[in-house]
Each structure stands twice: as structure tokens, then as C-alpha cells.
Kinemage of the C-alpha trace (Angstrom):
@kinemage 1
@onewidth
@group {chain A} dominant
@subgroup {mainchain}
@vectorlist {calphas} color= white
{ca met a 1} P 178.592 137.945 152.650
{ca asn a 2} L 179.249 135.210 150.057
{ca thr a 3} L 181.723 136.430 147.260
{ca ser a 4} L 182.197 133.160 145.474
{ca pro a 5} L 179.537 132.244 142.709
{ca asp a 6} L 180.163 128.661 143.381
{ca ala a 7} L 179.784 128.359 146.782
{ca asn a 8} L 176.433 127.293 148.576
{ca pro a 9} L 174.698 130.333 150.256
{ca arg a 10} L 174.800 130.168 153.918
{ca leu a 11} L 171.713 130.779 156.091
{ca leu a 12} L 172.417 131.497 159.842
{ca leu a 13} L 169.112 131.055 162.059
{ca ile a 14} L 169.262 132.704 165.715
{ca tyr a 15} L 167.284 132.048 168.766
{ca pro a 16} L 168.082 135.062 170.849
{ca ala a 17} L 168.696 134.645 174.756
{ca thr a 18} L 167.751 137.410 177.173
{ca his a 19} L 169.966 136.021 180.226
{ca lys a 20} L 172.462 133.250 181.024
{ca leu a 21} L 170.873 130.264 182.151
{ca gly a 22} L 173.813 128.189 183.763
{ca trp a 23} L 173.263 124.396 184.171
{ca val a 24} L 169.434 125.237 183.676
{ca arg a 25} L 170.216 125.234 179.708
{ca arg a 26} L 170.494 121.443 179.712
{ca phe a 27} L 166.641 121.239 180.528
{ca gln a 28} L 165.831 123.430 177.720
{ca leu a 29} L 164.290 122.502 174.502
{ca pro a 30} L 165.636 123.583 171.017
{ca pro a 31} L 163.646 126.237 169.310
{ca leu a 32} L 160.993 124.259 167.107
{ca ser a 33} L 160.217 127.247 164.767
{ca leu a 34} L 163.822 127.549 163.452
{ca lys a 35} L 163.714 123.709 163.027
{ca gln a 36} L 160.798 124.352 160.676
{ca val a 37} L 162.326 127.025 158.952
{ca ala a 38} L 165.362 124.851 158.277
{ca ala a 39} L 163.150 122.134 156.982
{ca val a 40} L 161.698 124.336 154.208
{ca thr a 41} L 165.134 125.693 153.364
{ca pro a 42} L 166.353 124.118 149.833
{ca pro a 43} L 169.105 121.799 150.127
{ca ser a 44} L 171.394 124.084 148.149
{ca trp a 45} L 171.745 126.234 151.194
{ca glu a 46} L 173.989 125.605 154.270
{ca val a 47} L 172.041 126.221 157.390
{ca val a 48} L 173.671 127.048 160.601
{ca leu a 49} L 171.294 127.352 163.730
{ca val a 50} L 172.568 129.190 166.925
{ca asp a 51} L 170.702 128.888 170.120
{ca glu a 52} L 172.360 131.928 172.141
{ca val a 53} L 171.163 130.133 175.377
{ca his a 54} L 173.799 127.751 174.629
{ca glu a 55} L 176.449 129.443 172.465
{ca asp a 56} L 177.997 132.840 170.950
{ca ile a 57} L 176.717 134.144 167.857
{ca pro a 58} L 179.444 134.266 165.121
{ca phe a 59} L 179.040 138.035 164.042
{ca asp a 60} L 182.031 137.696 162.022
{ca gly a 61} L 181.125 134.726 160.105
{ca arg a 62} L 180.333 134.677 156.448
{ca phe a 63} L 176.574 134.591 155.623
{ca asp a 64} L 174.025 135.373 153.055
{ca leu a 65} L 171.208 135.800 155.142
{ca val a 66} L 170.414 135.670 158.806
{ca gly a 67} L 166.803 134.727 160.025
{ca ile a 68} L 166.043 135.727 163.575
{ca thr a 69} L 162.899 134.460 165.578
{ca ala a 70} L 161.484 136.673 168.433
{ca met a 71} L 159.195 136.211 170.966
{ca thr a 72} L 158.039 139.519 172.868
{ca his a 73} L 160.509 139.032 175.635
{ca gln a 74} L 163.296 138.539 173.094
{ca ala a 75} L 162.429 141.286 170.812
{ca leu a 76} L 164.652 143.937 171.976
{ca arg a 77} L 167.880 141.380 172.012
{ca ala a 78} L 166.691 140.098 168.631
{ca tyr a 79} L 166.945 143.849 167.289
{ca glu a 80} L 170.479 144.256 168.715
{ca ile a 81} L 171.721 141.216 166.825
{ca ala a 82} L 170.097 142.256 163.753
{ca asp a 83} L 171.457 145.786 163.721
{ca arg a 84} L 174.861 144.328 164.313
{ca phe a 85} L 174.645 142.176 161.255
{ca arg a 86} L 173.111 144.849 158.992
{ca thr a 87} L 176.101 147.188 159.859
{ca arg a 88} L 178.092 144.673 158.177
{ca gly a 89} L 175.984 144.524 155.084
{ca val a 90} L 174.513 141.182 155.823
{ca pro a 91} L 170.494 141.142 155.200
{ca val a 92} L 168.480 140.204 157.948
{ca val a 93} L 164.982 138.779 158.139
{ca leu a 94} L 163.194 138.795 161.505
{ca gly a 95} L 160.191 136.573 162.199
{ca gly a 96} L 158.108 135.043 165.022
{ca ile a 97} L 155.194 136.186 167.133
{ca his a 98} L 156.561 139.541 168.221
{ca pro a 99} L 157.623 140.689 164.556
{ca thr a 100} L 154.168 139.446 163.274
{ca val a 101} L 152.024 141.576 165.726
{ca leu a 102} L 154.365 144.782 165.420
{ca pro a 103} L 155.757 144.384 161.922
{ca asp a 104} L 156.561 148.070 161.593
{ca glu a 105} L 158.688 148.054 164.625
{ca ala a 106} L 160.473 145.092 163.551
{ca ala a 107} L 160.984 146.634 160.131
{ca leu a 108} L 163.303 149.188 161.467
{ca his a 109} L 165.778 146.541 162.183
{ca ala a 110} L 165.461 144.116 159.194
{ca asp a 111} L 165.534 144.108 155.447
{ca ala a 112} L 162.529 141.725 155.525
{ca val a 113} L 159.669 140.739 158.212
{ca val a 114} L 157.801 137.516 158.030
{ca val a 115} L 154.468 137.952 159.219
{ca gly a 116} L 152.421 134.517 160.245
{ca glu a 117} L 153.904 131.033 159.775
{ca ala a 118} L 156.957 130.977 157.962
{ca glu a 119} L 156.590 127.740 155.887
{ca pro a 120} L 154.188 129.037 153.160
{ca val a 121} L 156.303 132.067 152.591
{ca trp a 122} L 160.041 130.950 153.071
{ca gly a 123} L 160.689 129.593 149.841
{ca lys a 124} L 159.803 132.774 147.838
{ca leu a 125} L 161.673 134.732 150.293
{ca leu a 126} L 164.900 132.834 149.575
{ca asp a 127} L 164.387 133.077 145.770
{ca asp a 128} L 163.595 136.744 146.083
{ca leu a 129} L 166.911 137.209 148.012
{ca leu a 130} L 169.030 135.276 145.490
{ca ala a 131} L 167.185 137.237 142.783
{ca gly a 132} L 168.322 140.712 144.308
{ca arg a 133} L 164.604 141.617 144.922
{ca leu a 134} L 163.981 140.995 148.657
{ca ala a 135} L 160.585 142.607 149.728
{ca pro a 136} L 160.255 144.414 153.162
{ca leu a 137} L 157.185 142.174 154.017
{ca tyr a 138} L 156.392 138.669 153.445
{ca arg a 139} L 152.755 137.860 154.974
{ca ala a 140} L 151.438 134.177 155.361
{ca pro a 141} L 147.837 133.642 154.519
{ca ile a 142} L 145.679 133.600 157.471
{ca pro a 143} L 145.223 129.943 158.700
{ca glu a 144} L 142.207 128.232 157.781
{ca gly a 145} L 140.391 124.887 157.739
{ca asp a 146} L 141.174 122.098 160.004
{ca arg a 147} L 144.289 120.385 158.359
{ca leu a 148} L 147.762 121.255 159.089
{ca ala a 149} L 150.511 120.429 156.784
{ca ile a 150} L 154.128 121.194 157.695
{ca pro a 151} L 157.578 119.300 157.090
{ca trp a 152} L 159.274 117.451 159.875
{ca gly a 153} L 161.465 119.563 161.675
{ca arg a 154} L 165.300 119.233 160.969
{ca arg a 155} L 167.191 117.783 163.938
{ca asp a 156} L 170.549 117.527 162.093
{ca ile a 157} L 171.306 121.138 162.559
{ca leu a 158} L 171.170 120.650 166.467
{ca lys a 159} L 174.108 118.051 166.297
{ca gly a 160} L 176.663 118.789 169.081
{ca lys a 161} L 174.116 120.869 171.184
{ca thr a 162} L 172.923 119.775 174.619
{ca tyr a 163} L 169.354 119.735 175.281
{ca leu a 164} L 166.754 117.893 177.300
{ca thr a 165} L 165.796 116.391 174.203
{ca thr a 166} L 165.910 117.299 170.469
{ca gln a 167} L 162.696 115.137 169.650
{ca thr a 168} L 159.953 117.821 169.507
{ca leu a 169} L 157.104 118.143 167.164
{ca gln a 170} L 153.763 119.791 166.741
{ca ala a 171} L 150.792 117.682 165.877
{ca ser a 172} L 148.454 120.643 165.777
{ca arg a 173} L 148.153 124.530 165.573
{ca gly a 174} L 145.531 126.913 166.506
{ca cys a 175} L 142.965 127.481 169.171
{ca pro a 176} L 139.284 128.594 169.156
{ca tyr a 177} L 139.069 129.859 172.549
{ca asp a 178} L 140.670 133.269 171.834
{ca cys a 179} L 141.493 134.048 175.534
{ca pro a 180} L 142.215 137.805 175.968
{ca phe a 181} L 145.579 137.348 177.338
{ca cys a 182} L 146.899 134.755 174.823
{ca ile a 183} L 148.376 135.491 171.383
{ca thr a 184} L 147.820 131.698 169.995
{ca thr a 185} L 144.444 132.431 168.120
{ca asn a 186} L 145.799 135.513 166.267
{ca tyr a 187} L 149.094 133.806 165.347
{ca phe a 188} L 147.835 130.311 164.582
{ca gly a 189} L 144.263 130.531 163.728
{ca lys a 190} L 140.809 130.249 165.327
{ca ser a 191} L 140.451 126.415 164.892
{ca phe a 192} L 142.358 123.341 166.014
{ca arg a 193} L 144.438 122.194 163.008
{ca tyr a 194} L 145.782 118.834 163.045
{ca arg a 195} L 148.356 116.940 161.019
{ca asp a 196} L 147.465 113.557 159.466
{ca pro a 197} L 147.968 111.198 162.093
{ca asp a 198} L 150.050 108.827 159.818
{ca asp a 199} L 152.499 111.696 159.150
{ca val a 200} L 152.815 112.467 162.952
{ca leu a 201} L 153.356 108.626 163.985
{ca ala a 202} L 155.790 108.410 161.055
{ca glu a 203} L 157.704 111.259 162.349
{ca leu a 204} L 157.725 109.754 165.731
{ca arg a 205} L 158.984 106.494 164.482
{ca ser a 206} L 162.265 108.386 163.071
{ca phe a 207} L 163.090 109.429 166.530
{ca glu a 208} L 165.865 107.412 168.167
{ca gly a 209} L 165.222 108.115 172.040
{ca lys a 210} L 162.351 107.471 174.303
{ca leu a 211} L 161.774 111.119 175.336
{ca thr a 212} L 159.668 113.324 173.113
{ca val a 213} L 157.868 116.657 173.553
{ca phe a 214} L 155.034 117.969 171.761
{ca leu a 215} L 154.921 121.559 171.572
{ca asp a 216} L 151.207 122.214 170.665
{ca asp a 217} L 149.574 125.095 172.514
{ca asn a 218} L 146.948 122.357 172.973
{ca ile a 219} L 147.489 118.919 172.011
{ca leu a 220} L 144.354 117.413 173.417
{ca gly a 221} L 142.170 120.410 172.344
{ca asp a 222} L 140.166 118.220 170.118
{ca pro a 223} L 140.152 114.910 171.819
{ca val a 224} L 138.525 113.505 168.700
{ca arg a 225} L 141.119 114.329 166.432
{ca ala a 226} L 143.953 113.683 168.702
{ca arg a 227} L 142.728 110.099 169.553
{ca pro a 228} L 144.052 108.306 166.579
{ca ile a 229} L 147.415 109.905 167.224
{ca leu a 230} L 147.491 108.727 170.618
{ca glu a 231} L 146.144 105.220 169.711
{ca gly a 232} L 149.068 104.973 167.330
{ca met a 233} L 151.487 105.869 169.973
{ca ala a 234} L 150.499 103.378 172.396
{ca gly a 235} L 152.924 100.466 172.221
{ca met a 236} L 155.583 102.423 170.744
{ca asn a 237} L 157.336 102.559 174.057
{ca ile a 238} L 157.983 106.549 173.892
{ca arg a 239} L 157.794 108.819 176.826
{ca trp a 240} L 156.314 112.215 176.029
{ca gly a 241} L 155.256 115.416 177.517
{ca gly a 242} L 153.030 118.363 176.013
{ca gln a 243} L 150.549 120.894 176.948
{ca gly a 244} L 146.729 120.886 177.044
{ca asn a 245} L 143.833 121.837 179.047
{ca leu a 246} L 142.185 120.136 182.165
{ca arg a 247} L 138.972 119.291 180.199
{ca phe a 248} L 140.324 116.451 178.385
{ca ala a 249} L 140.108 114.453 181.794
{ca glu a 250} L 136.187 114.735 181.704
{ca asp a 251} L 136.288 111.489 179.772
{ca pro a 252} L 138.085 108.833 181.933
{ca glu a 253} L 138.651 106.878 178.929
{ca met a 254} L 140.727 109.535 177.285
{ca val a 255} L 142.765 109.714 180.518
{ca lys a 256} L 143.515 106.233 180.256
{ca leu a 257} L 144.530 106.500 176.682
{ca val a 258} L 146.677 109.441 177.168
{ca ala a 259} L 148.516 107.350 179.914
{ca arg a 260} L 148.647 104.522 177.513
{ca ser a 261} L 150.214 106.501 174.905
{ca gly a 262} L 153.283 107.008 176.838
{ca cys a 263} L 152.321 110.516 178.442
{ca ile a 264} L 154.623 111.233 181.521
{ca gly a 265} L 153.649 114.670 182.000
{ca ile a 266} L 150.874 117.362 180.895
{ca phe a 267} L 150.994 121.311 181.547
{ca val a 268} L 147.663 122.705 181.865
{ca gly a 269} L 146.464 126.295 182.363
{ca ile a 270} L 143.634 126.562 185.304
{ca glu a 271} L 144.506 130.101 185.198
{ca ser a 272} L 142.219 131.560 187.973
{ca val a 273} L 140.137 130.250 190.822
{ca thr a 274} L 137.818 133.220 190.821
{ca gly a 275} L 136.041 135.282 188.238
{ca pro a 276} L 135.294 134.869 184.613
{ca his a 277} L 138.621 133.214 183.936
{ca ala a 278} L 137.762 130.604 186.340
{ca asn a 279} L 134.735 129.460 184.033
{ca his a 280} L 136.092 130.268 180.817
{ca pro a 281} L 134.872 127.530 177.970
{ca lys a 282} L 138.845 126.380 177.896
{ca thr a 283} L 138.767 125.700 181.684
{ca gly a 284} L 135.235 125.437 182.920
{ca ser a 285} L 133.770 121.925 183.448
{ca arg a 286} L 130.716 120.136 185.020
{ca tyr a 287} L 133.661 118.594 187.029
{ca thr a 288} L 135.422 120.222 189.883
{ca pro a 289} L 139.286 120.648 189.365
{ca val a 290} L 139.918 118.319 192.084
{ca glu a 291} L 138.024 115.368 190.484
{ca leu a 292} L 139.916 116.134 187.061
{ca val a 293} L 143.261 116.536 188.647
{ca lys a 294} L 142.983 113.327 190.501
{ca arg a 295} L 141.875 111.413 187.584
{ca val a 296} L 145.022 112.532 185.906
{ca arg a 297} L 147.435 111.936 188.871
{ca asp a 298} L 145.782 108.398 189.449
{ca ala a 299} L 146.641 107.590 185.964
{ca gly a 300} L 150.449 108.184 186.687
{ca ile a 301} L 150.845 111.238 184.748
{ca val a 302} L 152.628 114.305 186.195
{ca leu a 303} L 150.344 117.325 186.079
{ca glu a 304} L 151.645 120.792 186.248
{ca ala a 305} L 148.933 123.514 186.730
{ca ser a 306} L 149.383 126.970 185.741
{ca met a 307} L 147.587 129.815 187.828
{ca val a 308} L 147.984 133.596 186.667
{ca phe a 309} L 147.741 136.740 189.066
{ca gly a 310} L 146.521 140.157 188.188
{ca phe a 311} L 143.027 139.695 186.369
{ca asp a 312} L 140.716 142.770 186.831
{ca asp a 313} L 138.548 140.802 189.543
{ca his a 314} L 141.568 139.824 191.474
{ca asp a 315} L 142.226 141.695 194.821
{ca glu a 316} L 144.785 141.067 197.632
{ca arg a 317} L 142.454 137.797 198.674
{ca val a 318} L 143.393 135.959 195.619
{ca phe a 319} L 146.720 134.825 196.659
{ca glu a 320} L 145.654 133.168 199.704
{ca gln a 321} L 142.633 131.792 197.692
{ca thr a 322} L 144.931 130.318 195.362
{ca val a 323} L 147.284 128.475 197.797
{ca arg a 324} L 144.360 126.930 199.595
{ca phe a 325} L 142.819 126.085 196.352
{ca leu a 326} L 146.134 124.144 195.160
{ca glu a 327} L 146.460 122.426 198.515
{ca glu a 328} L 143.077 120.886 197.865
{ca cys a 329} L 143.567 120.275 194.271
{ca ala a 330} L 147.019 118.880 194.373
{ca pro a 331} L 148.438 119.060 191.102
{ca ser a 332} L 151.897 117.401 190.882
{ca leu a 333} L 153.371 120.802 190.072
{ca pro a 334} L 151.810 124.410 190.749
{ca thr a 335} L 153.237 127.117 188.642
{ca phe a 336} L 152.527 130.995 189.059
{ca his a 337} L 152.527 133.477 186.494
{ca ile a 338} L 151.849 137.367 186.684
{ca leu a 339} L 149.569 138.258 184.073
{ca thr a 340} L 151.232 139.901 181.121
{ca pro a 341} L 149.644 141.831 178.366
{ca tyr a 342} L 151.597 140.804 175.086
{ca pro a 343} L 151.413 142.975 172.166
{ca gly a 344} L 148.577 141.587 169.478
{ca thr a 345} L 146.258 140.712 172.390
{ca ala a 346} L 142.939 142.033 173.423
{ca leu a 347} L 144.362 142.356 176.823
{ca phe a 348} L 147.165 144.638 175.510
{ca asn a 349} L 144.956 146.934 173.709
{ca gln a 350} L 142.635 147.327 176.546
{ca phe a 351} L 145.352 148.234 179.163
{ca asp a 352} L 146.861 150.624 176.388
{ca arg a 353} L 143.662 152.252 175.856
{ca glu a 354} L 143.085 152.742 179.461
{ca gly a 355} L 146.524 153.958 180.135
{ca arg a 356} L 147.520 151.147 182.599
{ca leu a 357} L 150.779 150.090 180.745
{ca leu a 358} L 153.540 151.070 183.057
{ca his a 359} L 156.131 150.712 179.919
{ca lys a 360} L 156.852 148.909 176.858
{ca glu a 361} L 160.221 147.661 177.631
{ca trp a 362} L 159.757 144.282 175.888
{ca asn a 363} L 162.488 142.324 177.805
{ca arg a 364} L 160.348 142.829 181.146
{ca tyr a 365} L 157.315 141.074 179.423
{ca asp a 366} L 158.189 138.029 180.879
{ca his a 367} L 155.471 136.685 183.366
{ca gly a 368} L 157.615 137.412 186.337
{ca thr a 369} L 157.548 141.309 186.367
{ca val a 370} L 154.460 143.553 186.668
{ca val a 371} L 154.234 145.772 183.524
{ca phe a 372} L 150.857 147.143 184.016
{ca arg a 373} L 148.629 148.809 186.828
{ca pro a 374} L 146.189 146.285 188.380
{ca lys a 375} L 142.626 147.377 188.815
{ca gln a 376} L 142.492 146.330 192.430
{ca met a 377} L 145.827 146.503 193.876
{ca thr a 378} L 149.133 148.272 193.714
{ca pro a 379} L 151.684 146.705 191.237
{ca glu a 380} L 154.063 146.353 194.150
{ca arg a 381} L 151.300 144.267 196.100
{ca leu a 382} L 150.653 141.947 192.915
{ca tyr a 383} L 154.359 141.152 192.732
{ca arg a 384} L 154.726 140.694 196.289
{ca gly a 385} L 151.737 138.314 196.435
{ca trp a 386} L 153.177 136.236 193.592
{ca gln a 387} L 156.455 135.687 195.535
{ca glu a 388} L 154.338 134.780 198.632
{ca ala a 389} L 152.234 132.297 196.620
{ca arg a 390} L 155.341 130.524 195.111
{ca trp a 391} L 157.174 130.451 198.311
{ca glu a 392} L 154.321 128.912 200.487
{ca ala a 393} L 153.483 126.550 197.608
{ca tyr a 394} L 157.031 125.255 197.537
{ca arg a 395} L 157.714 124.996 201.367
{ca leu a 396} L 158.848 121.379 202.087
{ca pro a 397} L 155.320 120.614 203.933
{ca ala a 398} L 153.342 121.581 201.073
{ca ile a 399} L 155.682 119.712 198.700
{ca ala a 400} L 155.316 116.655 200.926
{ca lys a 401} L 151.178 116.827 200.880
{ca arg a 402} L 151.288 116.982 197.150
{ca val a 403} L 153.408 114.153 196.614
{ca met a 404} L 151.586 111.913 198.957
{ca lys a 405} L 148.696 112.320 197.191
{ca gly a 406} L 149.590 110.713 193.821
{ca lys a 407} L 151.247 107.994 192.391
{ca gly a 408} L 155.057 108.077 191.407
{ca lys a 409} L 156.216 109.659 194.510
{ca gly a 410} L 159.751 109.580 193.701
{ca val a 411} L 159.372 111.174 190.519
{ca asn a 412} L 157.131 113.752 191.717
{ca leu a 413} L 159.391 114.687 194.661
{ca met a 414} L 162.181 115.126 192.548
{ca tyr a 415} L 160.637 117.523 190.213
{ca asn a 416} L 159.202 119.478 193.044
{ca leu a 417} L 162.569 119.777 194.759
{ca leu a 418} L 164.001 121.026 191.230
{ca arg a 419} L 161.143 123.605 190.938
{ca arg a 420} L 161.699 124.704 194.779
{ca gly a 421} L 165.306 125.308 193.584
{ca gly a 422} L 164.226 128.476 191.624
{ca val a 423} L 161.689 130.004 194.186
{ca asp a 424} L 162.947 132.873 196.057
{ca arg a 425} L 161.855 133.711 199.710
{ca pro a 426} L 160.310 136.880 199.782
{ca val a 427} L 162.275 139.546 201.295
{ca gly a 428} L 161.031 142.971 202.672
{ca glu a 429} L 158.800 144.985 200.316
{ca ser a 430} L 161.371 144.996 197.404
{ca met a 431} L 159.964 144.133 193.922
{ca asn a 432} L 163.311 142.683 192.671
{ca gly a 433} L 163.700 145.419 189.942
{ca ala a 434} L 160.048 144.914 188.629
{ca leu a 435} L 159.228 148.490 189.053
{ca glu a 436} L 161.441 151.377 189.299
């Protein structure tokens, strides 16, 4: 704790790690949420950011407050860190998605919990701390409207750290689709809220390097609102990646604009080849996925398509169906996830009500572990099918077919080979510790 009345108060912001990443950590992105918290911290505070993926936590350091953000898979590690600091008498505040949806659980390990977006309440929290009246809960107002006003994230606190790029930002928050397996709507609101285009473009001009990543959940969710940002980016000589949904490709002119703005890669959720999630408003279209993917790839944009296994309409046939679909669709990179019922979602509530959750060990809620009982197959079969589909999609012949169907063959081949390096061959009937 700070014992000198003349010293500036010190804030330690922590991004917990659940496992060591080795050389892959160089391809990671810095935690945007902590850059935003740092941005709304008064200049009188000294801010130190520790990303545990890259460095050890200074448990013996002198700090007046420790702030820890946590998604669900990070929650248990976040609690361990918090408990250790509180044992020393250092106050801890927990925030992020998991403490937002389970504030009572988080409160067992914190002096204060932030529920929702931190920017609106952070200043009051710090004032209360210094005045000796820190409250146990700070609840941000529920996001409304279609405008987003947030400060530029602080990049100076990342000095000396090695990331793919530190040039990350958000142009929008929120989503009206309210998918039952997604927490975005509950956390960021039911509408697409966009920043003023001039503010976004000004922040982009402050960046020194070319590579930029938008960390929006769906930067192209409202094409009309996104258009002035994209038009302003055209000619800025930047290269950017982000996340959206495939429906932006329904408009060929929009695809051209996205490419002209400097987009080199976009992640989209196709989710499922069958059932209601194949025809959800977010993914359903009058065009086939094959047509839409081709438009994006023909524009020279690397397209990563995410598929999810484990929906209630999925039986054992879904793995083969998905692999064959991807062969026809030919996105640059296919990604496979096991359905994960995160706390705070309608899916979690349903499975909990039906007694289908296998456990609530949050560190295993990671998209690569089966944590629930599927409706039409065993947990073991779901895990095995996920392994088989990944292996089949990243066999060298499958990679070659995808690469030959699009532009930028060298770049696409490199991305595919890098991804192949993280795909394990299915062995026997083992679930690799997914179930005990």
C-alpha cells in the first residue's frame, strides 16, 4: 500500500492467463478493456498494466488498487490473484464479462465489483477509494441509443511488450441479434452503437504502424453506419482486420469498399450448416454462403469462418456435413468451436434448468472442452467429432484446395500452415481431459 501522502496513487491492471502460450504469445493482442480503463484513469494515478500471458504479476509491489478483468475461462485465475493481493491488504476491483454476469460470486474475491462497461463508473470508483468509502458494487447504466462515446485506449502502458500489434480499437459496441449462446447483447446492449466516424478516423491517424485490429463484435453490423468510417480509411494506407457477419457481402459495393479501406482479414460466424442457427437473422441470407464467401475472397480479403458443434439439432452427421460444406464454401480459414454455454446467456440458463451442465469449472469453459450433455450424442462423441473435423479440414490436400480457390495464395497458405500447427490428430477414444 502507498504509505507516502505525497506519492501519486498507483493502479495495477491485470489480464489473467490460464496457461502458458510459448512463442504463440507474440501473435496475441493486448487487452483492450484495460487500455480503456487506463484511459479514464486520472493523470494523477500511475498506471501499470500486467498481461500475465507475457509477464509475471508483481505480487510484492506497492499498489493502492488492483483492477482485474475476467472472461469466464479466466475467472478462477482472477480470483486466485485477487485473493493473494487482498491477503496483503491491497484493495481489489473485479470487472469484465464474468463478474458482470455473476457479481455475487466475484464479490467473494473483491472489495468492489464493476458490472457492465467500466468507463461510466471508473472515475467515481477511484474517488470513493481515495475518500475511504469504496462501495462493493458499481453498476454501469444499461447501454441505450445508437451512439458510442469512449476515449482512445492508452497505448503508452504497453511500452516494451511484444504483441502482434498494439494498434487496437473499437468503432462500435452492441448487437441486436441476441443469439442464445452469446453474451454480447447482455453486456454491450441491444443496438449497434457506433462512435463518431471523425473520432475513429482521428484515432487511426494517431497510429504509427500500418497493422490495425478492430475489436468490435461486429464492425460491419450496420453497413450504413460503418460506411463513413470505411470511406475515411480508404487511402490511409493501413491494413486492418476485424470481426463481422457474412451478410455484409450481400452488397457487392460494400465488399469493394471494405477491401479498399485496407481490410486484409475478417472473421465471420457461419455457426451451423443445419437447423435454426443456419437461418438465424445474423447468418441467413437470400444468397448462399458459397456465393458470399466467394465475393469476399475474390476481393482479396482473408476470410475466417467459424463453425460451432453441439446445438440441440446436431447429431453425429453434423461433423461430416460441416467438412463437406466447407470444402464447397472454401473460406480461407475454417475455425471449429464446441458450443459453450457461458453464464449470463439464455443457453446457460436452459442447460442449467434442464440439468445438462456437467460442471461449473469456469476454466474449462473454453470452446475446446465439452461442459454440457448434448441432446443427440454423448459428450465423448461431440469432442471426438470436433477433433475429427479440425483434422480433416487441415489435412494438406484440404488446405491446397482452399488456397487454390482464392487470391493471395501465398498468404493464405501461410495462414493455413500456421493454423495446422495447432491441430492435433485424433487418437483413440480419448477426450484429452475434456471429461473425467
